[in-house]
C-alpha positions as CSV (number, residue, x, y, z in Angstrom):
1,X,26.0,-35.3,4.4
2,X,27.2,-32.3,6.5
3,X,24.6,-30.4,8.5
4,X,25.3,-26.7,8.2
5,X,24.0,-24.1,10.7
6,X,24.2,-20.4,11.1
7,X,25.1,-19.5,14.7
8,X,25.2,-15.7,14.5
9,X,22.4,-14.4,16.7
10,X,23.1,-10.8,17.8
11,X,20.8,-8.9,20.1
12,X,18.5,-6.1,18.9
13,X,20.6,-3.6,20.8
14,X,23.8,-4.7,19.1
15,X,22.2,-4.4,15.6
16,X,20.6,-1.0,16.2
17,X,23.1,0.9,18.3
18,X,24.6,2.8,15.3
19,X,21.2,4.1,14.1
20,X,20.1,7.6,14.8
21,X,17.5,8.2,17.5
22,X,14.0,7.4,16.4
23,X,15.1,5.2,13.4
24,X,14.0,2.0,15.1
25,X,10.6,3.4,16.0
26,X,10.1,4.7,12.4
27,X,11.0,1.3,10.9
28,X,8.7,-0.5,13.3
29,X,5.9,1.9,12.3
30,X,6.5,1.3,8.6
31,X,6.6,-2.5,9.2
32,X,3.2,-2.3,11.0
33,X,1.7,-0.3,8.2
34,X,3.0,-2.9,5.6
35,X,1.5,-5.7,7.7
36,X,-1.8,-3.9,7.9
37,X,-1.8,-3.5,4.1
38,X,-1.1,-7.2,3.7
39,X,-4.0,-8.1,6.0
40,X,-6.3,-5.7,4.1
41,X,-5.2,-7.3,0.8
42,X,-5.9,-10.8,2.2
43,X,-9.3,-9.7,3.5
44,X,-10.2,-8.2,0.1
45,X,-9.2,-11.3,-1.8
46,X,-11.2,-13.5,0.7
47,X,-14.3,-11.3,0.2
48,X,-14.0,-11.5,-3.5
49,X,-14.0,-15.3,-3.4
50,X,-17.1,-15.3,-1.1
51,X,-18.9,-12.8,-3.3
52,X,-18.2,-14.8,-6.5
53,X,-19.5,-17.9,-4.8
54,X,-22.8,-16.3,-3.9
């Protein structure tokens, strides 16, 4: 069996150099907001399980 690997690992600077100024910061902000929403959803589902058990 052949082991296959992906060796392409560019730097963040290489990947983002064609973006307009501020685009990386905006994407990072949106990613943080999505992560916060995911944490909120996880907390809500955990609270629902605890309240049903009580």
